[in-house]
C-alpha positions as CSV (number, residue, x, y, z in Angstrom):
1,M,73.1,63.4,151.0
2,S,71.0,66.6,150.6
3,Q,72.4,69.8,151.9
4,L,70.5,71.7,154.6
5,I,69.4,75.1,153.4
6,S,69.0,77.9,156.1
7,F,66.7,80.8,155.2
8,I,67.3,83.9,157.4
9,I,64.7,86.7,157.4
10,P,65.0,89.8,159.5
11,C,61.4,91.0,160.3
12,Y,60.1,94.5,161.0
13,R,56.5,95.5,160.5
14,S,55.8,92.4,158.6
15,M,52.9,90.8,160.4
16,Q,50.9,90.9,157.2
17,T,53.6,89.5,154.9
18,I,55.9,87.1,156.7
19,E,53.4,84.2,156.7
20,K,53.2,84.4,152.9
21,V,57.0,84.4,152.6
22,T,57.4,81.3,154.7
23,E,54.6,79.6,152.6
24,E,56.6,80.4,149.4
25,I,59.7,78.8,150.9
26,K,57.8,75.6,151.9
27,D,56.2,75.4,148.5
28,T,59.6,75.8,146.8
29,M,61.9,73.6,148.8
30,A,62.0,69.9,148.0
31,G,65.0,69.1,150.2
32,P,65.8,69.8,153.9
33,Y,65.6,73.4,155.0
34,E,65.1,75.6,158.1
35,I,63.7,79.1,158.4
36,I,65.0,81.5,161.0
37,L,62.8,84.6,161.6
38,V,64.4,87.4,163.5
39,N,62.0,90.0,165.0
40,D,63.9,93.3,165.2
41,A,61.6,94.6,168.0
42,S,58.8,95.3,165.5
43,P,56.2,97.6,167.0
44,D,53.3,95.7,165.5
45,D,52.3,92.0,166.1
46,T,55.0,90.5,164.0
47,F,56.4,88.4,166.8
48,A,52.9,87.0,167.5
49,V,52.8,85.8,163.9
50,I,56.3,84.3,164.3
51,E,55.2,82.5,167.4
52,K,52.2,81.0,165.5
53,L,54.4,79.9,162.7
54,C,56.9,78.3,165.1
55,R,54.1,76.3,166.8
56,E,52.8,75.0,163.4
57,N,56.3,74.3,161.9
58,E,59.1,72.6,163.8
59,N,61.7,73.7,161.2
60,I,60.9,77.4,161.8
61,T,62.9,79.1,164.5
62,G,61.8,82.5,165.9
63,I,64.3,85.0,167.5
64,N,63.0,88.0,169.4
65,L,65.4,90.9,169.9
66,S,65.0,93.1,173.0
67,R,65.1,96.3,171.0
68,N,65.5,97.5,167.4
69,F,69.2,96.9,166.4
70,G,68.9,97.2,162.6
71,Q,68.8,94.8,159.7
72,H,72.4,93.8,159.7
73,A,72.4,93.1,163.5
74,A,69.3,91.0,163.0
75,L,71.1,89.1,160.2
76,M,74.0,88.4,162.5
77,A,71.6,87.0,165.1
78,G,70.1,84.7,162.4
79,L,73.4,83.6,161.0
80,R,74.6,82.5,164.5
81,Q,71.5,80.2,164.7
82,A,71.8,78.8,161.2
83,A,72.9,75.2,160.9
84,G,72.7,75.0,157.1
85,D,75.4,74.1,154.6
86,I,74.1,77.0,152.5
87,V,72.5,80.1,153.9
88,I,70.0,82.3,152.0
89,C,69.1,85.7,153.3
90,L,66.0,87.5,152.1
91,D,63.5,90.2,153.0
92,D,60.3,89.9,154.9
93,D,58.0,91.9,152.6
94,G,57.8,89.4,149.7
95,Q,59.6,91.6,147.2
96,T,62.5,89.1,147.1
97,P,60.7,86.0,145.8
98,A,61.6,82.8,147.6
99,T,60.3,80.9,144.6
100,E,63.5,81.9,142.8
101,A,65.9,80.7,145.5
102,G,66.8,77.8,143.1
103,K,68.7,80.3,141.0
104,L,70.9,81.3,143.9
105,L,71.5,77.7,144.9
106,K,72.4,76.8,141.3
107,G,75.1,79.6,141.4
108,I,76.5,78.2,144.7
109,R,76.6,74.7,143.3
110,E,78.4,75.9,140.2
111,G,81.3,77.1,142.3
112,A,80.5,80.6,143.6
113,D,81.1,81.3,147.3
114,V,78.3,84.0,147.4
115,V,75.5,84.7,144.9
116,Y,73.6,88.0,144.9
117,A,70.2,88.5,143.3
118,R,70.2,91.2,140.6
119,Y,67.0,93.0,139.7
120,N,66.4,94.4,136.2
121,H,63.5,96.5,137.5
122,K,63.5,97.3,141.2
123,Q,60.1,98.0,142.7
124,H,61.4,100.3,145.4
125,S,60.7,103.9,146.3
126,G,62.8,106.8,144.9
127,L,64.5,107.1,148.3
128,R,65.5,103.5,148.4
129,K,66.8,103.6,144.8
130,L,68.8,106.7,145.6
131,G,70.1,105.0,148.7
132,S,71.1,101.9,146.7
133,R,73.0,104.0,144.2
134,I,74.9,105.8,146.9
135,N,75.6,102.5,148.7
136,D,76.9,101.0,145.5
137,M,79.3,104.0,145.0
138,M,80.4,103.8,148.6
139,T,81.2,100.1,148.5
140,R,83.2,100.5,145.3
141,V,85.3,103.4,146.6
142,M,85.6,102.3,150.3
143,L,85.5,98.5,150.1
144,G,86.8,97.8,146.7
145,K,83.6,96.2,145.3
146,P,83.9,95.2,141.7
147,K,82.1,97.7,139.5
148,K,79.9,95.1,137.8
149,L,78.9,93.3,141.0
150,Y,75.3,94.1,142.1
151,L,74.7,93.9,145.8
152,S,71.2,93.3,147.3
153,S,69.5,92.0,150.4
154,Y,68.7,88.7,148.7
155,F,71.8,86.4,148.6
156,A,73.1,82.9,149.3
157,A,76.4,82.1,150.9
158,K,78.5,78.9,151.6
159,K,79.0,77.8,155.1
160,F,82.7,78.8,155.3
161,V,81.7,82.4,154.4
162,V,79.0,82.4,157.1
163,D,81.4,81.0,159.6
164,E,83.8,83.8,158.9
165,I,81.1,86.4,159.2
166,K,80.1,85.0,162.6
167,R,83.6,85.6,163.9
168,Y,83.0,89.4,163.7
169,E,82.3,90.7,167.2
170,G,82.2,94.5,166.5
171,A,79.3,96.5,167.7
172,Y,78.5,97.8,164.2
173,P,78.1,94.8,161.8
174,Y,77.9,95.4,158.1
175,V,77.3,92.1,156.3
176,V,78.4,93.4,152.9
177,G,81.8,94.5,154.2
178,L,82.2,91.1,156.0
179,I,81.5,89.2,152.8
180,L,83.8,91.4,150.6
181,R,86.7,90.9,153.0
182,T,86.1,87.1,153.1
183,T,85.9,86.3,149.3
184,R,85.7,87.8,145.9
185,N,84.3,84.7,144.3
186,I,80.9,86.4,144.1
187,V,78.4,86.3,141.2
188,N,75.0,87.7,140.3
189,V,71.9,86.0,139.0
190,D,68.9,87.8,137.5
191,I,65.7,87.6,139.6
192,E,62.4,89.4,139.3
193,H,61.8,92.0,142.0
194,K,58.2,91.9,143.1
195,E,56.1,95.0,143.8
196,R,55.3,95.7,147.4
197,I,51.7,94.9,148.0
198,I,51.3,95.8,151.7
199,G,53.0,98.5,153.8
200,T,56.0,100.7,153.1
201,S,59.7,100.3,153.5
202,G,61.1,100.5,157.0
203,Y,64.2,102.3,155.7
204,T,64.4,106.0,156.4
205,L,67.1,108.5,155.3
206,G,68.5,108.3,158.8
207,K,68.8,104.5,158.8
208,L,70.4,104.6,155.3
209,M,73.0,107.2,156.6
210,S,73.7,105.0,159.6
211,L,74.2,102.0,157.4
212,W,76.7,103.9,155.2
213,F,78.6,105.1,158.3
214,N,78.8,101.5,159.5
215,G,80.2,100.4,156.2
216,F,83.0,102.8,155.7
217,T,84.0,103.3,159.4
218,S,84.1,99.6,160.2
219,F,85.9,98.2,157.1
220,S,87.9,101.0,155.6
221,I,90.4,103.8,156.5
222,K,90.0,105.5,153.1
223,P,87.8,108.3,154.6
224,L,90.8,109.3,156.8
225,R,93.1,109.3,153.8
226,I,90.5,111.4,151.9
227,A,90.6,113.8,154.9
228,I,94.4,114.0,154.7
229,V,94.3,114.7,151.0
230,T,91.5,117.3,151.4
231,G,93.4,119.0,154.2
232,A,96.6,119.1,152.1
233,I,94.7,120.6,149.1
234,S,93.0,123.2,151.3
235,A,96.3,124.1,152.9
236,G,97.8,124.4,149.4
237,V,95.0,126.6,148.1
238,G,95.3,128.8,151.2
239,F,99.0,129.2,150.7
240,L,98.7,130.0,147.0
241,Y,95.9,132.5,147.7
242,G,98.0,134.2,150.4
243,L,100.9,134.4,148.0
244,Y,98.7,135.8,145.3
245,T,97.4,138.4,147.8
246,I,100.9,139.5,148.8
247,I,102.1,139.8,145.1
248,K,98.9,141.7,144.2
249,K,99.5,144.1,147.1
250,L,103.2,144.6,146.4
251,F,103.3,144.8,142.6
252,I,99.8,145.4,141.2
253,Y,97.6,147.4,143.6
254,P,99.9,148.9,146.2
255,D,97.0,151.0,147.5
256,M,94.6,148.1,147.9
257,V,93.0,147.7,151.3
258,M,93.0,144.1,152.4
259,G,89.4,142.9,152.5
260,F,87.8,141.7,155.6
261,S,85.3,139.5,153.6
262,S,88.1,137.5,151.9
263,L,89.7,136.9,155.3
264,M,86.5,135.7,156.8
265,S,85.8,133.4,153.9
266,A,89.2,131.8,154.2
267,V,88.7,131.4,158.0
268,L,85.2,129.9,157.7
269,F,86.4,127.6,154.9
270,M,89.4,126.3,156.8
271,G,87.4,126.1,160.1
272,G,84.7,124.1,158.4
273,M,87.2,121.7,156.9
274,L,88.9,121.2,160.3
275,M,85.6,120.6,162.1
276,L,84.6,118.1,159.4
277,M,87.8,116.2,159.7
278,L,87.8,116.3,163.5
279,G,84.3,114.9,163.4
280,L,85.4,112.1,161.1
281,V,88.3,111.2,163.4
282,G,85.9,111.4,166.4
283,E,83.5,109.0,164.7
284,Y,86.3,106.4,164.4
285,I,87.5,106.9,167.9
286,G,83.9,106.8,169.3
287,R,83.2,103.5,167.6
288,M,86.5,102.1,168.8
289,Y,85.5,103.1,172.3
290,I,82.1,101.5,172.1
291,C,83.7,98.3,170.7
292,I,86.4,98.2,173.4
293,N,83.5,98.3,176.0
294,N,82.1,95.2,174.4
295,S,78.8,96.7,173.4
296,P,76.6,93.9,171.9
297,Q,75.6,93.7,168.3
298,Y,72.1,92.6,169.5
299,V,70.4,91.2,172.6
300,I,68.1,88.2,172.3
301,R,65.0,88.3,174.5
302,E,63.9,84.8,173.6
303,I,64.2,82.0,171.0
304,I,61.4,79.7,169.9
305,N,62.1,76.2,168.5
306,Q,65.8,76.5,169.2
307,K,67.6,73.5,167.9
308,E,71.0,72.1,168.7
309,R,73.5,73.8,166.3
310,K,76.2,72.0,164.4
311,P,79.6,72.4,165.9
């Protein structure tokens, strides 16, 4: 019996591209499949296009979120609607070619739990490329990602991985962290990354920063340990500098007037480090408070072509 493949596509400002992406999927897939389009409160007519696609195709489900919750929250909304034995997540701009989904499926059927697309030449802006490099470094340090593993927004996962991801109820989902804590049986396949033809990326520096914060505050306590080590080093440096100043005053330059500037430098440095560490601790506590209050990952306004899900 053929396995059902679920395609999940978060949509934002994609009214001109999403129809082409769904056509690629239909032209590529020979077996049973479903497409779940999640409109993340796009300010253009993206959801109107999704409604049209749902009317024309009974195997396309449209989800309309009440406001912009971000890509990973939109992915979570789509994953909870997916009924497939294998789930494939991809972008809405056509840069992640659905025509090469077979490579991801082959990796799954050869035994991998998750398969990520790897691009030899990324057709992204300089900001996105810089963000990807920082994100790669962050996931290696904070989440223990293998150095050779390439992470992207185009990936396929087995049903048990998806089921484990769906169990997460925190207000700040980070799908990469959820995958890495579920399995390490992850491989890469090489796929061509297409050039963006229409529009620009919806990712801004602010959104990238928010994504990184979600990653390391939700799935790692290493930043707190780094803060402890930094505090210990700063205290050690301050103690040694104070000792050096005393020795210098007593034995080398007895007539030396203690400098106001050096004192202010030390105070500002230590004060800055304390404020930084306090802010980091506050970020953790604030997120814990929001989660305790059961803040939702997303709010669905409506679903079109909703089907009965597998138990």
